[in-house]
C-alpha positions in Angstrom: -6.3 -27.7 -62.0 -6.1 -29.4 -65.6 -8.7 -31.8 -66.5 -10.1 -32.2 -62.8 -13.7 -31.3 -63.6 -13.4 -33.6 -66.9 -12.4 -36.3 -64.6 -15.2 -35.9 -61.8 -17.7 -36.3 -64.6 -16.5 -39.7 -65.7 -16.0 -40.7 -61.8 -19.8 -39.4 -61.4 -20.7 -42.0 -64.0 -18.5 -44.9 -62.6 -19.9 -44.6 -59.2 -23.6 -44.9 -60.4 -25.0 -48.2 -60.4 -25.5 -50.1 -63.7 -29.1 -49.4 -65.1 -29.5 -46.1 -63.3 -29.1 -42.7 -64.8 -27.5 -40.0 -62.5 -28.9 -36.4 -63.1 -27.2 -34.8 -65.9 -24.4 -32.6 -64.7 -24.8 -29.5 -66.9 -22.8 -27.4 -64.4 -20.0 -29.6 -64.6 -19.9 -30.1 -68.4 -20.4 -26.2 -68.8 -17.2 -25.6 -66.4 -15.2 -28.3 -68.4 -16.2 -26.6 -71.7 -15.1 -23.0 -70.0 -11.5 -24.6 -68.9 -11.1 -25.9 -72.6 -12.1 -22.6 -74.1 -9.4 -20.9 -71.8 -6.8 -23.5 -72.3 -7.3 -22.8 -76.3 -7.1 -19.2 -75.7 -3.7 -19.5 -73.7 -2.4 -21.5 -76.3 -3.4 -19.5 -79.3 -1.6 -16.6 -77.6 1.3 -18.5 -76.9 1.7 -20.0 -80.5 1.6 -16.6 -81.8 4.3 -15.4 -79.5 6.1 -18.1 -80.2 6.1 -18.0 -84.0 6.4 -13.9 -84.1 9.0 -13.6 -81.1 10.7 -17.0 -81.8 10.4 -18.2 -78.1 11.0 -21.9 -78.3 10.7 -22.1 -74.6 6.8 -21.7 -75.0 6.6 -25.0 -77.0 6.4 -27.5 -73.9 3.6 -25.3 -72.5 1.7 -25.4 -75.3 1.9 -29.1 -75.8 1.2 -29.7 -72.2 -2.0 -27.5 -72.6 -2.8 -29.1 -76.0 -3.0 -32.7 -74.0 -5.1 -31.3 -71.6 -7.4 -30.1 -74.3 -7.4 -33.7 -75.7 -7.9 -35.2 -72.3 -10.9 -32.9 -71.7 -12.4 -33.8 -74.9 -11.9 -37.5 -74.2 -13.6 -37.2 -71.1 -16.5 -35.2 -72.0 -17.3 -37.6 -75.1 -17.1 -40.6 -72.4 -19.5 -38.8 -70.3 -21.8 -38.0 -72.9 -21.6 -41.5 -74.6 -22.0 -43.5 -71.4 -25.1 -41.3 -70.5 -26.1 -42.3 -74.3 -25.9 -46.0 -73.7 -27.4 -46.0 -70.6 -30.7 -44.1 -71.8 -30.7 -46.4 -74.9 -30.9 -49.4 -72.3 -33.4 -47.6 -70.3 -35.6 -47.0 -73.6 -35.3 -50.9 -74.4 -36.4 -51.6 -70.8 -39.3 -49.1 -70.4 -40.3 -48.1 -74.0 -40.8 -44.8 -75.2 -42.3 -43.3 -71.9 -39.8 -43.1 -69.4 -40.9 -43.1 -65.6 -41.0 -39.6 -64.1 -38.2 -40.7 -61.8 -35.9 -41.4 -64.9 -36.9 -38.3 -67.1 -36.0 -36.0 -63.9 -32.4 -36.9 -64.9 -32.7 -36.0 -68.2 -31.6 -32.5 -69.1 -34.0 -29.7 -69.0 -33.9 -26.3 -70.3 -34.7 -23.4 -68.7 -36.9 -21.6 -71.2 -38.7 -18.1 -71.2 -41.8 -17.5 -73.4 -41.4 -14.2 -75.7 -45.3 -14.3 -76.8 -48.7 -15.8 -75.7 -48.9 -19.5 -76.7 -51.5 -21.0 -74.7 -51.3 -24.3 -73.0 -48.7 -27.0 -74.0 -49.3 -30.5 -72.8 -46.1 -32.4 -71.3 -45.6 -36.3 -71.6 -47.0 -36.8 -68.0 -50.3 -35.4 -69.1 -49.8 -31.9 -67.1 -50.2 -28.9 -69.0 -48.1 -25.7 -68.8 -49.5 -22.3 -69.6 -47.2 -20.5 -71.9 -47.5 -16.8 -71.5 -45.5 -14.0 -72.3 -42.4 -13.4 -70.1 -43.1 -16.8 -67.9 -40.1 -19.0 -67.5 -40.3 -22.8 -67.3 -38.1 -25.8 -67.0 -39.0 -28.1 -69.9 -37.4 -31.0 -71.5 -34.9 -30.2 -74.3 -36.8 -32.0 -77.1 -40.3 -30.7 -76.3 -39.1 -27.1 -76.5 -36.9 -27.1 -79.6 -39.5 -26.5 -82.2 -41.2 -23.6 -80.1 -37.6 -22.1 -79.8 -37.3 -22.4 -83.6 -40.8 -20.6 -84.1 -39.8 -18.0 -81.9 -42.5 -18.8 -79.2 -39.6 -19.7 -76.4 -36.0 -18.5 -75.7 -33.0 -20.5 -73.9 -32.5 -18.8 -70.6 -28.4 -18.9 -70.0 -27.7 -18.4 -66.1 
């Protein structure tokens, strides 16, 4: 149904105790964005049909979908903003190095190594060997520069 996934994201954060960061729900967020894309495409085709064929009976449906798009957007922004506030509070509490139990709940990217790079040290002191065609889960901020350099690429599931 309309906006159910987006509302579930907000409920998920509401259920989490204050001061705790639940795991980033990348799959739920992706589903919301896919729903928004589908709603937008349906609206575009109905708007074009309403203009060309003069079908005024499509206008309520277009408005309803538009309201669903706006609600999905509000819920997505609320989800991301609440996570931002929680992360900010945790940074104030723990400093720049978050404990592993909290970092686990941050967004991680699955990346594939495109060329031999060598060892990459992660914040917890462990090192990851980046060999050609190997795949790893790394924090987004840690691998962004290597993606720009062409060493890594995002793996889309």
